[in-house]
N, C-alpha and C positions, 0 to 999 in steps of 0.2 A: 498836232493841237487840235481834233478830236479825240481821242485817247485824253487828251487831259482835260479839255472843258467836263466829257464824262465825266471824271475822278473826281475835279470837283464839286460838278454836279452829287456824285450821287457822297459825297464828304463831308457837302453845305448840308448834308439831312440829318448825319449820325447820330446829333442830340438827341432825333425826333427816332432816326432810323426808321423811319414809316411807323407811325404809331404801333398798326399791328407788330413788325417785330419788336422795338423796343419792349412794350409790351409782355412779350413772351418771353426776352430776355430776360427779364426785371432780375432776375435770379442767375443767370452766365452770362455769358461771354458774345459779342457781334464779331465775327468774323465776316471777311469777303472774298470772295472769287470776281475771275477776270478773266475774260480770254489770251489777256494779256499777260496776265501773272505767269508764277513762278510755283512750284508745288514747296519748292524751295524756301521760301517767303513765310512770314511770320503768321499771314491772312488777315493784314491789318487793309486800313481804307487806303494806305498807300505803295503796300508792299501785298496785295489779295494773292490768293490762292488759286492755281490755274485749273485745277480738277473738280467738278461733284467728289470724288471719290475720295481725294482728301480729306475738303471738308465733312464728308462724312463719317472717315476714319476719324476726326477729330473730338467729333461735336457729344459733348452732354446733355442734362436736364437741364431746362434753363436756355439754353445756350439756341443763338439766330442766328443763322447763314444768310448776306443778301449778297447776291448776285444777278452779274454785271449785262447792260445788255450783250448779246453776241450768240454764238450760235455754237453749241455743246453736242460733239455727237461720240456722249457718252452717256451710259447709265445710270440713273441715279436711288442705288441703293441704299435701304438705310437699315441698322443689327443694330443703332444702338434703341431704348426707349428714354423717350423726357418721361414729364413724371406730373402729376395732377397740381394744376398752378404754374405748371413747371416744365412747358414743353421745346421739343425741339423744331426750331421754325429751319426752312426753308423759304425763302422769297425774293421775288426781284426786285430791283435797288428802284428806287422809287423813279419815276418817269422811266425807265426802262422795262424795256421786255427779252427777256432769255429763253431760248431759242433752243430747246434740249430736242434732237432730231434721232429717228432711229437708222436714217439714213446705210451707216458704215454697220450697223449693230447685229450682229450675228445673229443666230438661232439653237436651242438648245432641245431636249425631249420633257422640260420639265416645262412647263407652263410661270414657274418664275424666272425663268433663261429668259424668256420671249414679250417683256413687257420692258420698257424706256423706264417706267416708275415702279421699283421693287417694294412694296412695304409687308414682311412676312412675321410674323408674331412679335411686333410691335404695337408699343402704346404711345399715346399722344406726341406726334407727329402733325406738322401742321407745312400742308406743301401748298404756294400760293403763289400767282401772279406769273405763271409759267406757259408759253406757247410749248405743248407738246406735240411731233407731228413727223409725219410719213416712214412707218413704219411699215412693211410690205413682207406677206410673206408668200412665198409660191408652193408649198406644199400642205399638207394640215398640221403643220407645228402654227397655232394661236397664238398671233399680234397681241400686245393691248397697251394702248398709251398709260394707263396706270393697271397697277394690276396691288388688290390689296389680299392677302391668303391670312389660313390661320387664323388665333384668336388673337386678342387684344382689344381696347377704350380708346376712345378722345382720338381719334386719329380724320383729318380736316385738310377735303380738296378743296380752296379758294378761289375764283377768279383765274381759272387756269381755261385755256383754251386747248382742246384736242381734235384734229383734224391729221386725215388721209394716214388711220390704222387702217389697215386690208388684207383680207385677203385677196389671193387670185385664182380664182376658179380652176385651171389649166383643162383638161381634157373632159370632155364629157362624162357624166355618169358619176362624177368625182364629188361635182360641188356637196352635194351633202357630209364630203368631209369635212368642208371648209369650215374655219369660224374666225373673227373677231371679234373684240372689246373695246369701244373707243376707253372707258372707266369702268372697271371688274373688281367686287366686292367677294371675292369668297369664305364662308364661315364655314372652316373645314374641322375645325376641334366639338364635337360633339360634347364636351362637357363646359366648356366654355368660350360665351360668345364669341365675335367681331360687334363691340359695342357702343356706340354713342359715335358712330360713324357720321363727319355732314359733307355731302358735297353741294358746293353754294356757288353763284354767281360764275359758273361756266360755260365759255360755247364750245358745244358740241358738235364736230357739223364734218360733212363731205368724207363720213366711214363707207368704206363697204366689208360688210360682217358676216356673208356669207347665214350661216347657223343661226347664230349669236345677234348680241342685241348691245344696243350702243352703250347707252349703261345699267351694267347688272349688280344686282343682291342678289348671292346667292347662297341657299345654307344656312348658317346657325347665327346670324346676324339679326343686332337686336336696338331697338333704341334708336333709331335713324333718322337721320334728315335731309332729303332732298330739294332745293330750294331754290329756284331765279335762276334759274339754269335756262341758257337758250340751246336748244335741240333739235338740231334740222339737217333736214337734206341727209339722209341718211338712208340704206337699205334694208334695214329691218328695225325691231320694235325701239323706239328710243328709251322710255326709262322702264323697267322691271324688277319687278319681286316677286321671285322664285321659291319652290317650295319641291321638296320631295323630289330632288332629281339622284339623290345618293352622296350630297356635295358633303354633308357631315352624318357619322354614324346615326347621330340622336338627335331630337330637336333641329333638326332640318329642310326649318322655313324662315323664313326670314318676314319680322312683324314686330309689333310695337315701335310703326313710327307715321315718317308724315312727308306727304309728299308733295308741294304747295308753293303759286307762286311761277309755279317755270312756265316760260314760252316754246311750243313745242308747232313746228312744222315739216308740210315734206317730207313724212315717211312712209316708205311706200316699197313691200317685196316684189312691187310688179317685175322689175327690170332684175330682181335678185331670182340664178340660177336654180339657190339652194330654193328655192319654192318652186320651180317651172314656169314661172310668171305669174304665180297664183299672187293676190294682192291679198294680206293680211295682217300685213303687219302693225300693230296698235302704238299712237302716241306713249300712255301709259296701261303698262299693263299687268296685272295682280293676279301671277298664276301659283296659285296655294300659298298664300302671304293671308298671317292673322292681322286683324286689330290696325290695319292700315288706312288714315285718312289720305282723301286725294282730295284736294281741295286750291277752289283760285289760282285754277292753270289755264291757262287759254292754248287751244288746241286747233288748229287749221289742215285742210288737207290732210290728212293721217285715212291709209286704208281704215281703220277703226279708231275714231279719238282714244275711250277708252273700256280696258276691259276688263274682268273681274272670272275668272274663271282657273279652275285647277285639271290640269292636261292627265292626274294621274287617274284614273279607274279607284272609287271607291275612297276615292280623298277628295277636301273639301277648302274651294279659297274661304275662309268666311269673316266677319265683323269688319266690315270693309266699306266706309264712310266713302260716297261718293257726292260731296256737294260745291254746290258755290262754284264751276268751272264754267269756262264758256270753249263750245265745238260746235265747229262749224266745219260745212265744206267737205266733211267725212263720209265720201259716194261708196264705195270696194265695198264696204259693211255693216259699220254704224257707228252713228254720232258714238252712244254706247254701247259696247255685248255684254254680258251675263251670264255663268252656266257654259255645261259643255259644250263643243263646237260639233260633236258626233256623238256616236250611242257609249265609244273607247274614251271617252273625259270621266271628268269628276264632278263634284255636285259645288254651288253654289249658295251660299246660305249666310243669314242676316248681310245680305247685301242695301244700303240704304242708299238711296239715290234721291237727293232731295236738292229743290233750290240751282237749279243746273237753265242753264239759258242756252238751245238748243237751234239751230238754225240752220236749213241747207244739206241736212243729211239727209243718207238714204240706207234705214230709215235714220230716224234718232236718236231711239233707243230699241234694241233686238234684245229678246227675251230666248235664250237659248234652253237646252237640256237639264235636266236636275238641278232644277233652280226656284220648282213653282212651289217656294214653302210660304209659310203665312207671315217667316223673320223677315222676307225681301219687301221691302217696301219703294214707288215710287210717286214722289211727292211734291210739288212746288215744285215742278218746272214749268218752264215753256217751251212747248217744243210748238216748231214755226217749220216746217218742212212740207213736202207730198207724202211720206209717210210716217207718221210718229212713232207708232208703236208696235212693234211687229212680231207675229209667238204670240202661243196659249198662257195666258196668264196663271191658272191653276188657283192657287191661295197666295197671290202674291198681293199685296195691298197697294193701291193706286186712285190715288187722289187727287183735290184740287188740286192739278195739271194744267197751265191754259193750253188750251189747242189752235191756232191760227196766229195772226198779224195782236200782237199785243202792243206795238204803236211805241217805237223804238225811237230814238232822239235822231239819229242818221245810219240805221243801220248798213247803206250801204261801203259808211266812212268808217266802219269798225266801231262806231259807239252803239252799244248796247242797254246804255239806259232806257228808262221807262217815263214817255212825256205826260204832261199832267192831261187826265183824266183817262189813263189807260186802263183795260180793265182787268186788267191786271196789278194791280195794287188792292192790297190790302185778301186779293183771292185765296192767300195759301193757309193753308191748317198750322197751329201750335207745333210744335215739337221737340222735342233734345236735340234731335240728328238737324237741324235749324243751323242751328249754334248763334253764338255773338255775334259773329263780324258777315258784312254781306262781301265780294269782289275785291270791292275797291276800298276794306275794310272798314265799315261805316257800319252804322249799327244795323243787328238784323232787321231791328223793329222800329218803323220811322213812326208809323202813322195807328190805324188801329187794330192793326193785325200784320205778320206778313202778309209782306207782297212773293208775285211767286217769283221766278228768274233766280240770277247770279248776282242782280244791280237792283238793293232796294231805294225805291224811289225818297228823293230828299228834299223835295218841294222845290 
């Protein structure tokens, strides 16, 4: 009876097919997959296919595949591209959660063989609504929940959960060779980027990562959007935008994108053997990236809230705007850190740190090496911690920051709006780097001048 109910539940939505799937398939066909199906079937609601691989081998641009609830012990490997305006969509049947499990998957010696979802050199693909989980490596081979690589455009990972992607550290001394990613985007083609990547609305938690990161964009990746994700309880960096690691032979840096609306908490390397117990994991890390907006994120209890640096000597992270974020309880290193963390690292230039609310961090802002340039600015922030700005400022423009208790509505309850009469109201300076909107999407200026902090007082 349960299978019959699920069939009718999904069948009853076929005319909408979930607005997303029907829209995506406007130029093609909607197919169905169910664990109770058969690959000899036609892939209809009444007679679905059984495997994702059967569907992946059949789809054409504009087609959509609706996958019913159940556990699928297989990879989803797509080798056919969609088209602009006619993407290929794999999505959960409305009201159901298909699980893509790595429990019985093997490993190879190529990263594209070691992921649950594999998208290599394809374009205009949308993956939506899956739970991707439980893929564990016991040696140096790197597992990934989702692995996007090569070149291509218009790839979207939406409303998925990714958990239990793990490397087991094994013998002492081997920890530094162990890596895992929940979601990895590697632009490996020096001439053609991975362009227009979207990672939105995903829950990414409980992953054991070794020396790697939870969500990583690396190499020749452009015009991306990483938004509205919940990233938490992972043992290394939450979201990372990487350059200069040799991932692509040229154009080897992530650039021209947005990281916004994410909620990130409990990110720490303290128990990660790859770091010998050192707490140094950032919620958001721009490592060598260029022209990236980090805006409107809520970050709590990470080793570092947000970091902008380059790990490669002589190279720069540059044109990074860090604004309208709320960062609290990041005590191992800092709320926001920028510059090289030791003498062998690179520079940080044109870093604009505006209108953030920083509370109970140690310190709120850490100025490190190779960043004391006049192109770097720290303005209009609320700094409410025992330590506010630490490190030599050099030529950095530091202005109109409010230090101390600004009179939040309810800081203990997480409400960081300004109360009536707050001295942080109208205390900021005008700048193009303030943007038009605050953390909550309201007007950036509602009074006589810009307020300090992430939230503008709205009366």
